[in-house]
N, C-alpha and C positions, 0 to 999 in steps of 0.2 A: 055286210061281209070280214072276218078273222083275212088278216089278209099275212103272210110271213114273205119277214127281208131277207135276201142273199146274203150271206155273215162275208162272201166272195167279191161281189161289188155293188152290192147294195140294194142289187132291183127288185123290185115290189112285184108276188108272185102270189096266186090263187093260194090261201088255203086248200094243200094233199097235194101239192104241184110236185113232182119227185126231181124237177133238174128245173135248174134256174133258165125263166123263156130268152133271157140276154146269154148268158156265159155260161150253158151246164152245172151250172157248181151241182154237186149232191146232194136233194134238201129236206131229202129224208129221212129222220131221228133231230131236225130242226125244230125246237122249242118254239112258240109264236114268238112275234117279236111288237114291242110295239114304234106304227107307223111314223112316233114323233119325238122327240127327245126333247127335252127344258133343256134353252137356249143358260151360258153363263152371266149370271146376273140376277136369273129369273127367280120370279117365289119360290118355286116348288126348291130349288137349287137351296134359295137363300136357308130356306126351314130347314132344309133336311139340315145342311153346318151348323146351321142353330141344335140341335136337337143332344149330341153329343158332348157337346161344353156343359149345358142348363142338365145332365143329367148326370153329368160329373164332379158339377156345383153340387148338387141337393146330395149325394152319397158322403160327398166331402162335408157339409152340413150336417147331416145325419152320423157320420162318425164321431164328429166333434161335441156333437150333444154325448152321444153313447158315453163318450171317454170321460166324460167331465160329470156326468152321473155313476159312473162305475167308480173316477174315483173318487166322493164324495163331496165334489165342487161342488155338483148341484141337485136339486133333490130327484132322489128315484121312487122314494114308497120303500115298503118291508121286501116287495118281490128282490128290489134290485138291490136293495142291505146284503138281503140272503143270499145273494149271488155273486156279492163281492165279498162277503165271509167266509166265502171255498174257496175262493183265490187269493194263497195267503202271503201275495205282493201290493195286492188292495183291500184286505181282510179290515172293515173296519171294528172288528170285534174279532182276538184273540183266539186261541185253543185255550185257553186257558183261562177264560171268561172275561178280561177286561176288552171294555171296550171304548171305540175312539168319543167323541159326543163333540156339540158347540153350544155355548153359550153367550147369544147376543146380548141381553142384557149388560153385562162386564166384556164383550168384548174379546173372549178365549177360546180357543179350542182344547179338552184337553183329552187323556182318557183315564178311566176308575174300572173296575169291575163294576160288573151287571148290578148289582144289586146296590145303586146307588140312588141315596133319596135329596131328595134340596131338604134342608135346617137351616132351623135357624144358630148362628157358631158362637159362645163369649166369643167377644172382642171389645176395648174398648175405644169406642164409638159416643161419639154423642147422643144422648138422650137415653136411648135402649140397652147399649150395652153391648148389641149383634152384631152379626153379620150377618149376610147368607152369605150361603155353601150346601156344597153338593159334599157327600158323606158315603161313602164304603166303609167295606168292616168286611176283616178276615177274621176266620176263627171260628168258634160257638159262634151261633146267633144269640145265644142268653150273656152271654161271658168274651167278646171278642180279643183274643191277644192283639189285635192291629186296630185303630182306626184312621182310614185316608179321607184325605179333606182338602179341598180346593173352598178357602172360604172371600168374601171380600167386603168393600165396604167404600164409603165416603168422607173424609178426612179434613179437617179443616186443616191448612195452608200455611203455614206460620213463616212470613217472606220472612224474620228473622234470622232462622233455623236452617244450615243447612238442609238437603235431603238425606246425606248419611246421620244428622245427628236424630233428627224424624223422625229415622228408622229405627233408632238406636231405644230413644223413647216408648216406642209405644212397643218393642218387644218387650221391654221392664214391664208397662204396664199390661200390656197380654199377658205374662208371664201370669206376675199377681191376680189379675184376674179370672187364672186358671186353678191358682192357689200353688204356685211353684217359684222356679227365682230358675235366671238364663242363669248359666253355668257356663257359657261360653259362647261368645259368637265373629263374624267377620265382615265386613262391608267388603258387599260385592257389587257385580253389576249384573242385570238379568235383560239379553236383548233391547241391551241401550239404552237400559235403567237401573236409578240408583236399587241396589238389591240387600238385604244382608242373610244370612247365612245363621241361626242361633241352635244355641242349642234346652230346654227347658227341661228344669227336673225340678227332684219336690215330692210328686203326683203320684200317687196311686191309682185303680182300680176299683171296680165296685166287689172284686174280690180282695182288695186289700193287698195286691202285688207291685212293686214299683216299676212305676212305668219314665216314659221319657217321653217329648218333644224335639220332633227334629223339623224345621221351617227354613222355608226361605220364602222371606217378608219382600213383598217388590212394590214399587211404589212410581205407579207414575200418574202425571197431573196431581190428581186429589184422590184417586182412585188405591190404594189402600189392597193387592192379594198376599192370603199367606196361604201357602203351597205346603201343608205340615204330615208329617206321620206321626200316630201318637200309638204306642208299642213297648211293651213287656222286651221286645229284644234289643239290647242294647244298638246291635249295629242298623238296625231299620234297615232291614230288606229291600224293601218294597219305596225307598226312601226316592233315587236315583231313576226310577223309574218313571214314578211320580214326576216328578220336575221334566224329565227328559220330554214327556209328551204332555206337557203345557206350553200352549205360546200362546202369545198373545197376536191380536189380527186387529 
């Protein structure tokens, strides 16, 4: 039979009692109370005390995973990417059609317009004379006014040459491969790696218009990267954005 414990003196009273049999406390409206309570250190109390920290730990892990997916650190699929793109601060794709991507084969991440394609790019490397590249175009599809590309290739390291000398010779050979010549170059560094900023002139596009190439050559070990803009516009308006969106991993 259920019992009610008196809130006043703690005496046990039968269910339905109006007053406590010992102290006459008014029991009307009092809820049924258990006749035994867990003692300190019992398994019941230990289980109860673990529930809140366990729940908080689960929520913390879930929050970290969600943040990693939203920030692009962890893969999240097309649905998550669409959600990211709707939040300007963490968008992988910008409103004007550029998107961030990662190239694990060459250990870099970059941003390019979404029409990018993977191609072989002319480059003075041994054997094939080409480098792997991601290429995007701006302007008319059949005759773009600007081509943006990120190329990479393994090159033999000459221990007798400094990295600066190697970059200079590569820039000259690359310009010749394209059919032009280096008109200006400046030694610099990029994320702690030797780099060369170069301008190549003497080129024309399919319509016969004069074009120039502005490029940043970066050497990391035996891999040479070329972040480049080939354009009819002498000021290369997208070049800085292209370079600023490139990062070695």
